[in-house]
C-alpha positions, 0 to 999 in steps of 0.5 A: 163590768159584765162577767162573760157567761160560761157558754161564751168563754168555753166553760171558763166562767169568771176568768174573762170580763167584758166591759162595754166601751160605749152605749152607742156602739157594740164595742166591748173590751175584754180583760182577764179577771183576777182569777183569769190573771192567776192562769198567766204563770201556768199557761206561760209554763205550758207555752214554754214547755210546748216550744221546747218540745215542739219538734218531738210534738210534731214528730208524734203528730206526723207518726199518728197521721201516718198510722191513721192514713194507713188504717183508712187505706 
């Protein structure tokens, strides 16, 4: 098992592990560590919330973009 360095995982050190599949190839299999697995439930809840509020999120993004366009004109 190789623990992926935090620079590679965007600072989420020790949440993803890389396991070399063969000494002859550069193929690596990635999987979540137990710490990474502990994020499944909160990320699942965040995903559900995002889906539920996607219309409102998109409306807010359009309003923000319109203001930014108006300011740059």
